[in-house]
LOVO-48087 format. One record per residue (C-alpha): x, y, z. Coordinates in pm, whole numbers. Each point is the difference from the previous one (the first is absolute). Layout:
<sites>
+--------+--------+--------+
!      u !      v !      w !
+--------+--------+--------+
!      X !      Y !      Z !
...
+--------+--------+--------+
</sites>
This chain:
<sites>
+--------+--------+--------+
!      u !      v !      w !
+--------+--------+--------+
! -11537 !   6295 !  -3304 !
!      9 !    279 !   -264 !
!    337 !   -110 !   -129 !
!   -141 !   -350 !    -57 !
!   -277 !    137 !   -221 !
!    249 !    225 !   -179 !
!    229 !   -293 !    -77 !
!   -297 !   -203 !   -127 !
!   -103 !    282 !   -237 !
!    355 !     23 !   -134 !
!      7 !   -378 !    -54 !
!   -328 !      3 !   -197 !
!    106 !    303 !   -206 !
!    327 !   -173 !    -87 !
!   -189 !   -309 !   -120 !
!   -237 !    213 !   -211 !
!    289 !    183 !   -168 !
!    183 !   -329 !    -65 !
!   -317 !   -148 !   -153 !
!    -40 !    301 !   -233 !
!    362 !    -38 !   -109 !
!    -53 !   -376 !    -47 !
!   -302 !     59 !   -229 !
!    194 !    249 !   -212 !
!    310 !   -217 !    -31 !
!   -188 !   -325 !    -69 !
!   -216 !    172 !   -267 !
!    300 !    126 !   -200 !
!    225 !   -296 !     72 !
!   -264 !   -238 !   -144 !
!     25 !    192 !   -329 !
!    379 !    -11 !     11 !
!     -5 !   -377 !     46 !
!   -259 !    -41 !   -279 !
!    191 !    224 !   -241 !
!    354 !    118 !    -20 !
!     31 !    339 !    172 !
!     81 !    170 !   -331 !
!   -292 !   -160 !   -184 !
!   -298 !     58 !    232 !
!   -288 !    120 !   -221 !
!    -90 !    356 !     94 !
!   -376 !    -65 !     19 !
!     59 !   -282 !    254 !
!    206 !    240 !    207 !
!   -277 !    259 !    -15 !
!   -260 !   -255 !    117 !
!    214 !    -90 !    304 !
!     61 !    367 !     88 !
!   -369 !     90 !    -29 !
!   -101 !   -308 !    205 !
!    241 !     69 !    288 !
!   -233 !    223 !    212 !
!   -277 !   -262 !    -22 !
!    241 !   -285 !     77 !
!    151 !    183 !    299 !
!   -340 !     84 !    155 !
!   -128 !   -355 !    -66 !
!    310 !   -151 !    163 !
!    -30 !    214 !    313 !
!   -372 !    -73 !     37 !
!     40 !   -376 !    -52 !
!    296 !    -14 !    242 !
!   -206 !    192 !    254 !
!   -290 !   -243 !    -48 !
!    236 !   -296 !     49 !
!    143 !    171 !    316 !
!    354 !      6 !   -133 !
!     66 !    327 !    184 !
!    -91 !   -108 !    353 !
!    180 !   -331 !     27 !
!    306 !    -63 !    216 !
!    237 !   -114 !   -275 !
!    259 !   -112 !    254 !
!   -236 !   -294 !     63 !
!    -80 !    -50 !   -368 !
!    -74 !   -358 !   -102 !
!   -140 !   -194 !   -296 !
!   -341 !    159 !     69 !
!    136 !    348 !    -68 !
!    173 !   -125 !   -318 !
!   -331 !   -140 !   -128 !
!   -170 !    333 !     74 !
!    260 !    183 !   -211 !
!    -47 !   -240 !   -294 !
!   -381 !     22 !     20 !
!     -1 !    379 !     18 !
!    244 !     45 !   -292 !
!   -197 !   -252 !   -211 !
!   -318 !    202 !     68 !
!    181 !    322 !    -96 !
!    108 !   -157 !   -330 !
!   -356 !   -117 !    -77 !
!   -134 !    350 !     67 !
!    274 !    149 !   -218 !
!    -88 !   -232 !   -291 !
!   -367 !     89 !     34 !
!     91 !    368 !      3 !
!    203 !    -36 !   -321 !
!   -279 !   -195 !   -169 !
!   -248 !    269 !    102 !
!    221 !    273 !   -151 !
!     67 !   -217 !   -304 !
!    377 !     38 !     29 !
!    249 !   -250 !   -124 !
!    288 !   -163 !    190 !
!    180 !   -329 !    -74 !
!   -156 !   -295 !    178 !
!    340 !    -96 !    150 !
!     15 !    342 !    171 !
!   -256 !    -95 !    264 !
!    162 !   -317 !    143 !
!    335 !    180 !     -2 !
!   -148 !    296 !    187 !
!   -173 !   -238 !    243 !
!    323 !   -184 !     74 !
!    209 !    315 !     38 !
!   -251 !    173 !    231 !
!    -20 !   -308 !    225 !
!    380 !    -13 !     22 !
!     32 !    370 !     86 !
!   -279 !     -3 !    260 !
!    152 !   -309 !    164 !
!    339 !    173 !     14 !
!   -148 !    308 !    168 !
!   -179 !   -218 !    260 !
!    244 !   -282 !     54 !
!    331 !    164 !    -87 !
!     68 !    119 !    353 !
!    -84 !   -345 !    140 !
!    235 !   -171 !   -248 !
!    287 !    238 !     79 !
!    -67 !    -43 !    372 !
!     12 !   -380 !    -22 !
!    321 !      7 !   -206 !
!    167 !    226 !    255 !
!   -136 !   -208 !    287 !
!    134 !   -325 !   -148 !
!    334 !    172 !    -54 !
!      3 !    104 !    367 !
!    -73 !   -357 !    103 !
!    330 !   -108 !   -151 !
!    190 !    250 !    212 !
!     66 !    -10 !    373 !
!   -320 !    142 !    145 !
!   -207 !    -46 !    313 !
!   -203 !   -315 !    -63 !
!   -356 !     12 !    128 !
!   -248 !   -278 !     69 !
!   -365 !    108 !      2 !
!   -246 !   -207 !    203 !
!   -340 !     21 !   -162 !
!    -92 !    -12 !   -368 !
!   -314 !    212 !     -9 !
!    -72 !    352 !   -121 !
!    213 !    162 !    273 !
!    302 !   -208 !   -102 !
!    -60 !     85 !   -368 !
!     -4 !    373 !     77 !
!    313 !    -31 !    211 !
!    192 !   -196 !   -266 !
!   -104 !    255 !   -262 !
!    126 !    283 !    222 !
!    337 !   -172 !     53 !
!     30 !    -38 !   -377 !
!    -89 !    364 !    -61 !
!    242 !    133 !    257 !
!    367 !     31 !    -82 !
!    117 !   -164 !    321 !
!    243 !   -273 !     92 !
!   -284 !   -231 !    113 !
!   -134 !   -285 !   -211 !
!   -291 !   -234 !     73 !
!    140 !   -349 !    -59 !
!   -295 !   -221 !     92 !
!   -346 !     -9 !    156 !
!   -164 !   -231 !    254 !
!   -370 !    -86 !     17 !
!   -199 !   -271 !    179 !
!   -232 !    -48 !   -298 !
!    128 !   -325 !   -156 !
!   -147 !     99 !   -337 !
!    242 !    294 !    -20 !
!    320 !   -203 !     45 !
!    249 !     40 !   -286 !
!   -219 !    267 !   -158 !
!    112 !    361 !    -43 !
!   -123 !    330 !    139 !
!    131 !    310 !   -180 !
!    285 !   -217 !   -135 !
!     97 !   -135 !    345 !
!    -29 !   -376 !     64 !
!   -214 !   -132 !    286 !
!    233 !   -270 !    133 !
!   -207 !   -156 !    280 !
!   -199 !     50 !    321 !
!     89 !    129 !    347 !
!    178 !   -325 !     88 !
!    241 !     64 !   -286 !
!    105 !    342 !    129 !
!    315 !   -116 !    177 !
!    101 !   -232 !   -288 !
!    -17 !    266 !   -273 !
!    132 !    279 !    219 !
!    323 !   -198 !     38 !
!      3 !   -140 !   -356 !
!    -51 !    340 !   -169 !
!    214 !    194 !    247 !
!   -291 !    226 !    100 !
!     97 !    321 !    184 !
!   -348 !    122 !    102 !
!   -351 !   -142 !     41 !
!   -313 !    213 !    -51 !
!   -340 !   -126 !    115 !
!   -251 !    145 !   -248 !
!   -327 !   -148 !    127 !
!   -200 !    297 !    138 !
!   -336 !   -180 !    -15 !
!    117 !   -314 !    184 !
!    -98 !    -44 !    366 !
!    264 !    121 !    249 !
!     15 !   -347 !    156 !
!    124 !   -137 !   -334 !
!    250 !    285 !    -33 !
!    135 !    -89 !    344 !
!     55 !   -362 !   -110 !
!    195 !    115 !   -306 !
!    209 !    242 !    208 !
!     93 !   -287 !    232 !
!    115 !   -209 !   -300 !
!    209 !    289 !   -134 !
!    163 !     73 !    334 !
!    222 !   -308 !     -8 !
!    180 !    166 !   -293 !
!    237 !    284 !     80 !
!   -163 !    212 !   -269 !
!   -189 !    331 !     45 !
!   -376 !    -59 !    -22 !
!   -225 !    286 !   -109 !
!   -374 !     41 !    -32 !
!   -244 !    174 !   -236 !
!   -288 !     78 !    240 !
!   -257 !    147 !   -237 !
!    -59 !     73 !   -365 !
!   -325 !    192 !     45 !
!    167 !    270 !    209 !
!    273 !     35 !   -259 !
!   -201 !     41 !   -320 !
!     87 !    366 !    -22 !
!    372 !    -75 !     23 !
!    210 !    -20 !   -314 !
!    175 !   -312 !    125 !
!    -75 !   -269 !    258 !
!    367 !    -62 !     74 !
!     -8 !    302 !    230 !
!   -281 !   -164 !    200 !
!    204 !   -312 !     78 !
!    106 !     13 !    365 !
!    203 !   -216 !    238 !
!   -189 !   -253 !    212 !
!   -134 !    166 !    316 !
!    -60 !   -152 !    338 !
!   -379 !     21 !    -43 !
!     32 !   -238 !   -296 !
!     92 !   -273 !    246 !
!   -344 !     17 !    161 !
!   -164 !   -169 !   -295 !
!   -336 !    137 !    106 !
!   -274 !     -7 !   -263 !
!   -183 !    327 !    -59 !
!   -324 !     78 !    181 !
!   -288 !    235 !    -72 !
!   -135 !    282 !    210 !
!   -326 !    189 !    -31 !
!    141 !    321 !   -147 !
!   -340 !    154 !    -66 !
!   -104 !    -71 !    360 !
!    323 !    151 !    134 !
!    -45 !    302 !   -226 !
!   -351 !     57 !    135 !
!    131 !    -44 !    356 !
!    281 !    257 !    -36 !
!   -120 !    241 !   -268 !
!    -90 !    346 !    130 !
!    102 !    -94 !    357 !
!    262 !    161 !    222 !
!    250 !   -275 !     83 !
!    263 !     18 !    274 !
!    300 !   -236 !    -19 !
!    221 !     -3 !    307 !
!    356 !   -116 !    -59 !
!    -54 !    116 !   -358 !
!    375 !     32 !    -60 !
!     71 !   -365 !     85 !
!     -1 !   -310 !   -217 !
!   -364 !    -95 !     53 !
!   -129 !    352 !     60 !
!    171 !    132 !   -311 !
!   -147 !   -273 !   -217 !
!   -342 !     64 !    155 !
!     32 !    361 !   -114 !
!    109 !   -108 !   -351 !
!   -299 !   -226 !    -44 !
!   -258 !    220 !    176 !
!     84 !    307 !   -208 !
!    -85 !   -193 !   -319 !
!   -362 !    -22 !    117 !
!    -30 !    381 !     20 !
!    -76 !     70 !    364 !
!   -139 !    341 !     91 !
!    320 !     52 !    198 !
!    293 !   -222 !     94 !
!    176 !     75 !    330 !
!    348 !   -148 !     26 !
!    106 !      7 !    365 !
!    344 !   -102 !    127 !
!    251 !     94 !    268 !
!    299 !    -44 !   -230 !
!      1 !    292 !   -243 !
!    259 !   -142 !   -244 !
!   -207 !   -306 !    -90 !
!   -317 !    207 !    -11 !
!    167 !    246 !   -235 !
!    117 !   -278 !   -235 !
!   -352 !   -144 !    -28 !
!   -143 !    351 !    -42 !
!    233 !     75 !   -293 !
!    -89 !   -330 !   -165 !
!   -374 !     48 !     35 !
!      6 !    362 !   -116 !
!    206 !    -99 !   -302 !
!   -242 !   -272 !   -108 !
!   -324 !    162 !    122 !
!     50 !    376 !    -31 !
!   -373 !     75 !     32 !
!    -59 !   -212 !    311 !
!    -99 !    168 !    326 !
!    289 !   -109 !    221 !
!    111 !    134 !    339 !
!    313 !   -124 !    176 !
!     -7 !     44 !    376 !
!    280 !    -58 !    250 !
!    -56 !   -115 !    356 !
!    -25 !   -293 !    239 !
!   -303 !   -218 !     66 !
!    102 !     18 !    367 !
!    -81 !    373 !     -1 !
!   -374 !      5 !     61 !
!    -31 !    378 !    -35 !
!    173 !     -6 !   -338 !
!   -228 !   -280 !   -119 !
!   -304 !    188 !    134 !
!     99 !    303 !   -211 !
!     15 !   -216 !   -311 !
!   -336 !   -165 !     63 !
!   -166 !    337 !     69 !
!    146 !    167 !   -307 !
!    -25 !   -273 !   -262 !
!   -284 !   -223 !    129 !
!    124 !   -328 !   -151 !
!   -257 !   -255 !   -118 !
!    243 !   -293 !     -6 !
!    310 !    -65 !    211 !
!    270 !   -256 !    -92 !
!    226 !    -33 !    301 !
!    342 !   -125 !   -112 !
!    222 !    202 !    237 !
!    186 !   -236 !    233 !
!    334 !   -110 !    135 !
!     53 !   -342 !   -157 !
!    367 !   -102 !     23 !
!     -7 !   -300 !    236 !
!    359 !     -4 !    143 !
!     13 !    380 !     42 !
!   -337 !      7 !    175 !
!    117 !   -266 !    244 !
!    261 !    249 !    117 !
!   -251 !    287 !     18 !
!   -328 !   -155 !    118 !
!   -142 !    320 !    148 !
!     35 !    180 !   -332 !
!   -179 !   -290 !   -167 !
!   -300 !     35 !    230 !
!     -7 !    381 !    -26 !
!      6 !      3 !   -378 !
!   -201 !   -308 !    -87 !
!   -256 !    -27 !    281 !
!    -41 !    362 !    112 !
!     12 !    118 !   -362 !
!   -272 !   -244 !   -102 !
!   -214 !     85 !    304 !
!     24 !    373 !    -84 !
!   -108 !    -60 !   -359 !
!   -282 !   -237 !     91 !
!   -146 !    242 !    255 !
!     25 !    293 !   -242 !
!   -156 !   -205 !   -279 !
!   -295 !    -85 !    223 !
!    -31 !    358 !    123 !
!      6 !    154 !   -349 !
!   -217 !   -271 !   -154 !
!    251 !   -135 !   -249 !
!   -180 !   -249 !   -224 !
!    274 !   -265 !    -19 !
!    313 !    -67 !    204 !
!    242 !   -269 !   -122 !
!    296 !   -109 !    212 !
!    301 !   -153 !   -176 !
!    105 !   -295 !    216 !
!    248 !   -285 !    -30 !
!     29 !   -377 !     35 !
!    235 !     69 !    290 !
!   -312 !     90 !    201 !
!    -90 !   -369 !     14 !
!    133 !   -160 !    320 !
!    272 !    266 !     14 !
!    345 !    -73 !    138 !
!    121 !    358 !    -34 !
!   -118 !    339 !    122 !
!    -68 !    125 !   -353 !
!   -236 !   -287 !    -74 !
!   -167 !     37 !    341 !
!    -54 !    373 !    -59 !
!   -167 !    -71 !   -336 !
!   -224 !   -261 !    161 !
!   -103 !    262 !    255 !
!    -74 !    238 !   -290 !
!   -230 !   -265 !   -149 !
!   -174 !    -32 !    339 !
!    -47 !    379 !     15 !
!   -163 !     -6 !   -343 !
!   -229 !   -291 !     92 !
!   -101 !    164 !    329 !
!    -94 !    332 !   -158 !
!   -175 !   -177 !   -287 !
!   -258 !   -124 !    250 !
!    -47 !    343 !    153 !
!    -18 !    213 !   -312 !
!   -316 !     68 !   -200 !
!    155 !    222 !   -265 !
!    342 !   -149 !    -75 !
!     82 !   -341 !   -140 !
!    322 !   -114 !    166 !
!    196 !   -291 !   -147 !
!    355 !   -135 !    -29 !
!    188 !   -169 !   -282 !
!    268 !   -251 !     94 !
!    271 !   -124 !   -234 !
!    360 !   -123 !      4 !
!    323 !    143 !   -130 !
!     -4 !    216 !   -310 !
!    286 !    -22 !   -247 !
!    239 !    292 !      4 !
!   -161 !    192 !    284 !
!    212 !    214 !    229 !
!    192 !   -218 !    243 !
!    -95 !   -327 !   -175 !
!    246 !   -282 !    -54 !
!     27 !     17 !   -381 !
!    161 !    347 !    -32 !
!    243 !   -111 !    273 !
!     89 !   -321 !   -187 !
!     52 !    187 !   -328 !
!    228 !    252 !    171 !
!    200 !   -282 !    158 !
!     33 !   -176 !   -337 !
!    113 !    319 !   -175 !
!    261 !     49 !    273 !
!    137 !   -352 !    -59 !
!   -174 !   -175 !    291 !
!    -52 !   -172 !    225 !
!   -378 !    -12 !    -10 !
!   -127 !    -36 !    358 !
!   -292 !   -232 !     76 !
!   -109 !    -51 !    358 !
!   -106 !   -367 !    -37 !
!    -25 !   -244 !   -292 !
!   -354 !    -93 !    110 !
!   -146 !    352 !      6 !
!   -294 !     52 !   -235 !
!   -199 !    313 !    -81 !
!   -305 !     96 !   -204 !
!     70 !    252 !   -275 !
!   -206 !    221 !   -227 !
!     89 !    292 !   -224 !
!    -88 !    344 !    131 !
!   -244 !     79 !   -287 !
!   -172 !   -338 !     53 !
!    -42 !     57 !    373 !
!   -131 !    353 !    -43 !
!   -248 !    -90 !   -274 !
!   -142 !   -266 !    231 !
!    -15 !    249 !    287 !
!   -213 !    227 !   -218 !
!   -216 !   -295 !    -99 !
!    -45 !   -103 !    366 !
!   -118 !    352 !     76 !
!   -314 !    -70 !   -203 !
!    -86 !   -300 !    216 !
!     34 !    176 !    336 !
!   -315 !      7 !    210 !
!    180 !     56 !    330 !
!    233 !   -203 !    220 !
!    146 !   -232 !   -265 !
!    360 !   -106 !    -24 !
!     54 !    -64 !   -367 !
!    268 !   -258 !    -69 !
!    173 !     -1 !   -338 !
!     93 !   -327 !   -167 !
!    379 !     25 !     -8 !
!     51 !   -320 !   -196 !
!    258 !   -251 !    107 !
!    267 !     99 !    253 !
!    351 !     43 !   -140 !
!    311 !   -131 !    173 !
!    228 !    296 !     62 !
!    310 !   -211 !    -66 !
!   -134 !    -99 !   -344 !
!    -88 !    365 !    -65 !
!    360 !     96 !     75 !
!    121 !   -269 !   -243 !
!   -235 !    123 !   -274 !
!    108 !    361 !     45 !
!    366 !   -100 !    -26 !
!    -72 !   -189 !   -323 !
!   -204 !    295 !   -125 !
!    313 !    212 !     27 !
!    192 !   -258 !   -206 !
!    188 !   -169 !    288 !
!      1 !   -348 !    150 !
!   -113 !    -33 !    364 !
!    274 !    -99 !    244 !
!    258 !     10 !   -281 !
!      7 !    357 !   -124 !
!   -212 !    140 !    286 !
!    -19 !   -177 !    338 !
!   -314 !    -30 !    214 !
!     65 !     41 !    374 !
!   -238 !   -129 !    270 !
!    -12 !    252 !    286 !
!   -268 !   -143 !    234 !
!   -352 !    122 !     74 !
!    -29 !    359 !    121 !
!   -200 !    101 !    310 !
!   -370 !    -35 !    -68 !
!     49 !   -177 !   -334 !
!   -213 !   -303 !    -92 !
!     97 !   -289 !   -224 !
!   -326 !     51 !   -184 !
!   -282 !    253 !    -11 !
!   -375 !    -53 !     16 !
!   -279 !    216 !   -137 !
!   -292 !   -135 !    201 !
!    -58 !   -130 !    349 !
!   -181 !   -333 !     17 !
!   -283 !    143 !    204 !
!    -59 !    291 !   -238 !
!   -162 !   -224 !   -259 !
!     -6 !     79 !   -366 !
!   -272 !    146 !   -219 !
!     12 !     37 !   -378 !
!    -60 !    320 !   -192 !
!    -81 !     61 !   -366 !
!    375 !     23 !    -64 !
!    181 !   -333 !     37 !
!    310 !    183 !    125 !
!   -177 !    160 !    298 !
!   -144 !   -173 !    307 !
!   -158 !    129 !    321 !
!    110 !    -99 !    346 !
!   -293 !     -3 !    241 !
!     25 !    251 !    289 !
!    127 !   -151 !    324 !
!   -195 !     32 !    323 !
!    161 !    220 !    263 !
!    -83 !    211 !    302 !
!     -2 !    342 !   -164 !
!     -5 !    201 !    323 !
!    297 !   -192 !    140 !
!    181 !     31 !   -332 !
!    -42 !    379 !    -11 !
!    112 !     36 !    363 !
!    306 !   -222 !    -55 !
!     77 !    189 !   -321 !
!     -9 !    332 !    187 !
!    244 !   -136 !    259 !
!    226 !   -130 !   -278 !
!     11 !    337 !   -178 !
!     66 !    181 !    329 !
!    293 !   -234 !     70 !
!    137 !     59 !   -351 !
!    -22 !    377 !     40 !
!    197 !    -34 !    326 !
!    256 !   -214 !   -189 !
!    -54 !   -263 !    269 !
!    187 !   -330 !     30 !
!   -310 !   -219 !     27 !
!   -130 !     73 !   -348 !
!     26 !   -357 !   -134 !
!   -171 !   -145 !    306 !
!   -285 !    250 !    -29 !
!    -22 !    -75 !   -373 !
!    -50 !   -364 !     92 !
!   -289 !    106 !    226 !
!   -171 !    176 !   -290 !
!     85 !   -261 !   -264 !
!    -10 !   -344 !    164 !
!    122 !   -175 !   -320 !
!    333 !    184 !     26 !
!    302 !   -208 !     98 !
!    282 !    209 !    145 !
!    333 !    -94 !   -154 !
!    334 !     20 !    175 !
!    220 !    285 !   -125 !
+--------+--------+--------+
</sites>
């Protein structure tokens, strides 16, 4: 930030010096134009010399008053030109009054000449760089350069076009697109607005466009998605300017332009969370995040630490991931009270040590085995880690009077057809059972679908397959899934924490389900290829335990609104708690024996589970 202020001071100082020089030159040059240089009367010359200090100070003060030192001259328009003329005219009036007051004599023609010359010189100092830039830019346009189409003709596009003009690159903005019909055939920073979004393909081909940049940071993501889909039929790289506000400290916005990411395909409009409420909930509390090195757990730590907890405990069994998150957090929050702890949620004694030593106020339980096909091959490990681990944490939370316990669940817990989903449904049942028994701890669960880019998710796999030349493997053309970005999901988890009274299953609005086959097609196009031409898509058949579609709520759970339109509450289901706890104990015992009847016993505990054939 300091270098920005330093550069600004240098810019202002340069303008001040140039203005002083302009006053001096215009004052003497006006005499030269009025008289021949060899015949300038000496007393006129003396008047000009003696008046210079007054004229210089007056000029600087008037220019300061007219804000000619704090304008961005790269955006200069007719308004700035008028300000220059007005300020110089005022300076000349003051100068005349000063000369009258001193009773000094100068030719009447001197003043209009001085006025004209000073205006010209001030304009050159302000607009000279812009004129040279535009000349060079137009010259570059005639050469073979990368031709860019910018979608959007607002302030972000104007800044971006200016930056391309200022930079000595081989890229040239050829045209702009905007849906505002009143802007058609008008110009923005010298670039013509040729039409609306439905003209993108036409002008991209006509003008031989090499790259498209979407510069509409304030437009709803759903609209951005529509434009991306139009652009994708062209075999042209499409890039995106996500935000101007975050880039105001940058010298150029061109560095902020990024390729289209998979989350851009969601088209989800932004939502609000109660940040002040979350801050009050977390601030000055000791917060334990299990699975803190994972995709969800890591993001929980990133967001929680911003609210200044008394202490943040990052707990994970995998030290490499935990270390990576630790390094990131310590780099960005060097003063935060962070402890990274290694261990397994299965190990009750280890967890007891942590609860005794640190006395957490809030527990976010994100540690879990979640990879569906792998868990089908290791069902006992699934039960040990997910069910036993959750039971250990719930019991310890009740024992040590933790204020809030939040379980991270999944849509795969709804009518599960795989052992992973069944184990998470059992975890929800554990939470709901202990919620009824506990007087000190509020137990709740948050259920959501797939998160983009998480460990083991389909999108990183697809991108790797595309980068390797394909094929991209899709299990079935009909398969659909709910998706949400990791930061979105976690921010809603934190918001749901505020609503917890005990026993709720919070269900996040995941938007519309996305067809996995279409997602694969979009990702291929995103990389600049054509599906099933450049990169093939191969149908492999459904894997064991895999559904065609996921659900987030059972019909009999009902649905209750919260203050946030993205969060709903599923009503607790009735169940025989004593039988459930007994069956759960038998299930965990069988898992610890690595028994062969684990899926059948899981069915006994979770009657909505449908055992799939391996």
